[in-house]
N, C-alpha and C positions, 0 to 999 in steps of 0.2 A: 669367290663363289657368293652368291647372293641367298641371301634366308628369306622366306616367306615369314610375313610378321607371325607372331604367336601370337593369334585370339582367341581370348580366354572364353571357353565356354560358359553356357549359362548358369550349371551348378558352382563353376569355379569362382565367378562372377558373383554370385551369391553367396558363397562362403566367404569372400573377400569383404563385402559390404558387410556380412555379418560380425565378422571377426572385429573390422573396424570400430562396429558397435558395441563392440564389449561381449559377443555372444558366441557361444563357440568353443570359449576357453576357460568355463569352469568349472569341468566336468561333467558328471554324470548327473545330470536334470533329476528335480523331486519329481513324482509321478502326480504329487499332488502338491497343493498350496492352503498354508492356513486363512482363515476370515484375514487375519490382520494384513495378511500380505495381500490379498486382492482390495483393501483399502488404501494399503501405501501404493499398490499399483494406479488405482483409480486417481488419487490425489497427486500421483506423479503424471497421468494423462493430460489434466487439466493445466497444469503448471506453465509448461512450454509456450512461446511466442509462434515457432514454426513447429511443424510436424512434417518429416520426408517421407513423401508418399512414392508405392514403387507399383509399376504397372508390367505387365509383360509385351514385349513388341510383334510385330509379325514375324523375325526369327527367333522365337525364344528366349529372347535376352531381356534381363530386366530394365528399365528406366527409371532412375531415381532422380526427384525434385522436389524441393523444400517449397511447403506450400503454407497458409495461414492456418493456425489451429485454432477452429472455432469450436473446439471444446471449451476453451479457456474463456472463463465466464466473463471477460471483455465483449465477446462476441453477442449477438442476439440469438444464433444457433444453438449456442450451450444452451439454450431455454427449451432447445424440441425434444432434448434426450431427459430421460430419469434421470436423477443423481449419481443414482448408482451403478449405471448402465455403463458399456464401454461403448455402444456406437458413436457414431462420429458423422456428420455432414464437412463439405466442403465445396468450393465453388471454381468454377474453370469456366475457360471461353469456349462459345459451341465449334470454333475449327482447331482446337487442341488436338494435338497427336494422343495424347491421352484418351480422348473417346474412342479413337478409332482402335486403342488398342482394347478397351474395356467391352466394347463391340462384339469383339470374337473371343475375348476371355475375361468376365468380370470380376477376375481373383484381383484380390489388390492386395497391398499392407501400408501399413503405416507405424512408423517409427518415432518415437517421441523420446528423446535424449535430454537431460537435466544434470549436467557435471557428469559425474561416474555413472551414472544410471540410466541405464535403457529399457525402454517398453517397447517391445516389437507386438505390433496385432496383424493377423492374419484371416481375410472375411471374404466376403462376396459384397459388389456395388451395384447400385442401382441408379441410372442417370436420368434426371427429373428435369421438367422443364415446365410445369404448370404454374399459372401466376401467383396461387397462394402458396406454393412452396418456396417462390422467389419474393415474396414478401416476408412469409416469415423468416429465413435466413436474412434477410438483407440487414447492411450497417451502412451508414453514409461514409465510412471510410473506404468504401469497396469503389469508390468514385476515384481514388487516387490510382485504380487499377484499370480505369480506362471505360468502365461502367458510368452510363448514364442515368441508371435508378433500375428500382427493382423490376420494371418491364423491359429492359434492354434485351432485346432477341438473344447479343451474344452470350446471356450469363447463362449456366448451367451449374445445377446443384447435383452433386456428387453424395448419395446416402449410402454409408458405409457401415455394415454388419459383421463383426468378427467373431469367427468360428473357434479360434484359438489363437495362443500367444504366447511369448517368452518375457520375463520379467527379472533383469538381473537387481538383484536384492539381498543384502547383507551378505554381498562376496560372494552370492552364487546364482547358479542360473535355474529360475522356477519355472513349470508349464503352467501356462494358464489354459480352462477349456470353459466356454459357454453354452450355455443349451440354443439348441438350433431354433430358429425362430424364421417367422416369414419375411422377418424386417427388423428395424429397430424400435425398442421400446419408448415410445414417444408419449411424453406426458401427459396426461388428461388435458389438463388448460391449454398446453399447445395445439393437442388434437381440435378440441373447440376451437381455438383461433383460427385454425385453419380453415374449420366449416364457415365462420364467420366471412373470413374473407372470402371463400367461394360466393356466398350469398352478395355481396358487395363487388363483386367482380362481375355477378350478373347484373348490377345497375351500372356499372360503369361503361359496360358492352352492348348493354339494352338486349341481354339475350336471355330469355327464359329457359335456354338448355342448358345454360353455363348454373342458373341459379337452383334450379330444380336438384342440384347434386348435393345442397346444403340440407334438404327438406325430407321428412320422413313421408312417404305415401301417403299417410292421412292427417296430414299437418292442416290446423285450421291459420287463417289469418282474420285479425279484426281492425279491418280497414274504416268502419262504421260503427255503430250500437249493436250488432251483432256479429257472429263467427260466421266465417265463409270459409270454403274449401281453398287452399292454398293455390288453385288453379286460377281462382281471379286476380292474385297478384301475377301470377305468371302471364297472364294475358295484358293486365296493362302492363307490365315491362315490354313485351312486344313490341306495344302499340305507343310508345314512347321513342323518343331520340335519346341517344348513349346518353349518361351524365358523365362524360369524361372529365371533369374538372372534381369528384366526388373526393374527398379524403373522410376518412374516421379513425375514433379512438375506442377502445375497449374501455367504458370504465370501470367493469366490475363483471368477474366470473365465480361463480360457487358450485362448487360439485359434490355431490354426496354418492358416491358407489357409482351408479349408473343413470344416475339422471344430473342435470344440471340447470343453473338459470345465467343469462348472461344480459348485460345493460350495454349499448352502443350508439354512441353518439354521433352521427352523420351530420357532415357539412357541405355545402353548398351542393347539395343531391337534388338535381332537377330544378335548382335555384333556389332552395329549402333548407334550413336547419331541421333535424328530426331525431329525436330519440325513440329507439326501439328496443323492447323488451322480447326477449325470448326464452323459452324453457325449451329444454333438447333431450335426448335420449341415445343413449349409447346402443349400437346396434352393431354386432361384431367388433371390427376396430375403430368403429367410425363414431361420430357425434351426429346426429341430423335433429333439424329443429321440428318440433311438433307442434308449437305454436308461437306468433307473432304478434305482438301489438305496437302499435306508433303512435306518436304524439307530436305535432306539428307543430314548432316553434312558432310565436307572432311572429310577423317582420318587424325588426327593427326602424323606428321610426327616425 
């Protein structure tokens, strides 16, 4: 007699996965955890090199794969999240199955294991592909994964916001809960860096429609001896060819509550080197440029 293969149901497979990870075997979980336990959980999250990421496929089954742990301090993306937050970023290919899964069900899990301890986070995921985010998470090591650079169209960014989790700590299972947020808490410095990246991208592509997103509606620019509305800069940008060879370095960022300042060095910007200085103001969750002054360096002889 032939027997049909015993295909595991989603719930069964989930229990097996969590059981192997060390959850579901420690008895009744605590309803709340101490501040020390949350600190230990965060310290655990940033330690592993890899994280196990789970999405739900079209048939309702979990699909688990190992991915680089971008919360590890070795990665640039670790700086995009406040030090005490559990949000996370990941990168993936544009044609991967996990993006198809997330398009139908944005629920995702991230499991961090180190020795006998395990941290499971559950939450929602956004898929991002804007140039500023790609540049913010980019590490040169990603070239080994087949990406040509931060502007590679295959490079997609996942932004994960946990809603709850479990942490196997001191011999027992503990439940974690996180405040509901529209998205992960991004550090103020990282948010300003993203605004600057948007400004630079406008120069690179020669499109004011990109650049405008970085500016406050009442922003002023000093391109000469007096202040002018930022629209003057936008008009000049649209009248020039794209500055595709432009590179930049953020020399300084200073933040106090909802106001900030930044100095940016631009290289090969329309064939010249510039130093730009910005004042910025926080509006909602974003930072906007309120004033820009620029210095063009003398040509090298």
